[in-house]
RODONU-305268 format. One record per residue (C-alpha): x, y, z. Coordinates in pm, whole numbers, padded with zeros to 5 digits, always signed. Example, Ala and Ser with C-alpha at 12.3 -4.5 7.8 and 13.67 -1.06 7.14 Angstrom:
# residues 2
+01230-00450+00780/+01367-00106+00714/
This chain:
# residues 90
+00000+00000+00000/+00125+00348-00083/+00156+00612+00183/-00083+00903+00169/+00053+01255+00173/-00029+01447+00490/-00185+01783+00408/-00201+02036+00688/-00514+02249+00695/-00451+02549+00915/-00240+02852+00980/-00289+03226+00964/-00260+03269+00585/-00507+02990+00514/-00751+03128+00771/-00740+03473+00610/-00788+03328+00260/-01075+03109+00384/-01242+03414+00541/-01215+03596+00208/-01368+03299+00027/-01648+03282+00284/-01726+03653+00244/-01714+03625-00136/-01964+03340-00133/-02189+03520+00118/-02182+03820-00114/-02312+03593-00389/-02592+03471-00163/-02433+03135-00085/-02436+03012+00274/-02144+02788+00367/-02259+02578+00659/-01934+02428+00786/-01608+02611+00848/-01408+02297+00774/-01554+02291+00421/-01428+02646+00367/-01083+02559+00502/-01061+02239+00296/-01174+02404-00027/-00945+02702+00027/-00644+02478+00090/-00712+02295-00235/-00766+02619-00428/-00442+02776-00299/-00233+02468-00374/-00406+02383-00701/-00502+02041-00564/-00815+01879-00707/-01068+01766-00446/-01260+01440-00452/-01593+01509-00291/-01957+01408-00292/-02091+01688-00072/-02282+01963-00251/-02133+02211-00004/-01822+02226-00226/-02012+02314-00545/-02004+02692-00487/-01627+02676-00445/-01611+02493-00779/-01851+02734-00952/-01726+03066-00816/-01376+03033-00668/-01181+02798-00891/-01189+02475-00692/-01109+02181-00917/-01287+01848-00879/-01095+01524-00922/-01386+01412-01138/-01362+01716-01365/-01654+01925-01483/-01884+01620-01494/-01863+01559-01118/-02215+01682-01041/-02366+01485-01329/-02195+01167-01209/-02308+01219-00852/-02663+01301-00957/-02677+00986-01168/-02533+00781-00880/-02793+00924-00641/-03071+00845-00891/-02956+00487-00935/-02925+00442-00559/-03268+00593-00491/-03448+00399-00762/-03253+00077-00729/-03197+00084-01107/
């Protein structure tokens, strides 16, 4: 098994950038419910790291702030299709 890279989420600079992202999204009418989502998304945006996620909370970061999904631009379509198949048992 390969080792996973440890990514630190914290520090003054990240906190300031996350606060800016939060205020930007609030200005657009988006409510971010969890601070950890803002910190995680901001860390990925700053470092240019794609994020693998299935939580819609990250969509505004993708749409408005430059977050990149591991699954590319079709991430939401894939997740919606997966949810449909799971819900319908198809």
